[in-house]
C-alpha positions in Angstrom: 105.0 135.3 87.9 104.3 137.1 91.1 101.7 135.8 93.5 100.7 139.3 94.5 97.3 140.5 93.2 98.9 143.9 92.5 102.4 144.2 91.2 103.5 147.8 91.0 106.8 149.4 90.2 108.7 151.3 92.9 107.7 154.9 92.8 104.2 154.2 91.5 101.0 154.8 93.4 97.5 153.2 93.7 94.2 154.3 95.2 92.6 151.7 97.5 89.3 151.8 99.4 89.8 151.6 103.2 87.0 151.2 105.7 87.0 154.0 108.3 85.1 154.6 111.5 81.3 154.1 111.2 81.6 151.8 108.2 82.5 154.6 105.8 84.8 153.8 103.0 87.5 156.2 102.1 89.8 156.2 99.0 93.4 156.5 100.1 96.5 156.9 98.0 99.3 154.4 98.7 102.8 154.8 97.2 105.1 151.9 96.4 108.4 152.3 98.1 111.6 150.3 98.4 112.4 149.9 102.1 115.8 148.8 103.2 116.2 145.7 105.5 119.0 143.4 106.6 118.2 141.0 103.8 117.9 143.7 101.1 115.3 146.2 100.0 111.7 145.1 99.7 108.5 146.6 98.2 106.0 148.2 100.5 102.7 150.2 100.0 103.0 153.4 102.1 100.4 156.0 103.2 100.8 159.1 105.3 97.2 158.7 106.5 96.5 157.3 109.9 94.8 153.9 109.4 93.8 151.5 112.2 96.0 148.4 112.3 93.1 146.0 111.7 92.3 147.9 108.5 95.9 147.8 107.4 95.9 144.0 107.9 92.8 143.8 105.6 94.5 145.9 102.9 97.7 143.7 103.2 95.7 140.5 102.8 93.7 141.9 99.9 96.7 143.2 98.0 99.2 140.5 99.0 101.7 143.2 99.7 103.1 144.7 102.9 101.4 148.0 103.9 102.7 150.9 106.1 100.8 153.8 107.5 102.4 156.4 109.9 105.5 154.2 110.2 103.6 151.0 111.2 104.3 148.1 108.8 101.8 145.2 108.4 102.5 142.1 106.4 100.1 139.6 104.9 99.6 136.6 107.1 102.5 134.2 107.0 104.8 136.6 105.1 107.9 138.6 106.1 110.0 141.2 104.5 112.3 138.6 102.9 109.3 137.4 100.8 109.1 140.8 99.1 112.7 141.4 98.2 113.3 143.4 95.0 
């Protein structure tokens, strides 16, 4: 069993609430992608929206999955790409 709170199939998507400037929450669509790495492909939630890094880290911790926005990947604390291999 996966230790992630959310376990999506590659190609799927999910809508998550992300806090924006001024304390406003916005619903943002994240797509599940398979990203190539030296150890093999791994799962990653991706968004084309610009999201501050500290908010990306909160989303990564809450979902237990790596998150990327505008090309900047953020992993949950203590995890690396090898922990999310497909």
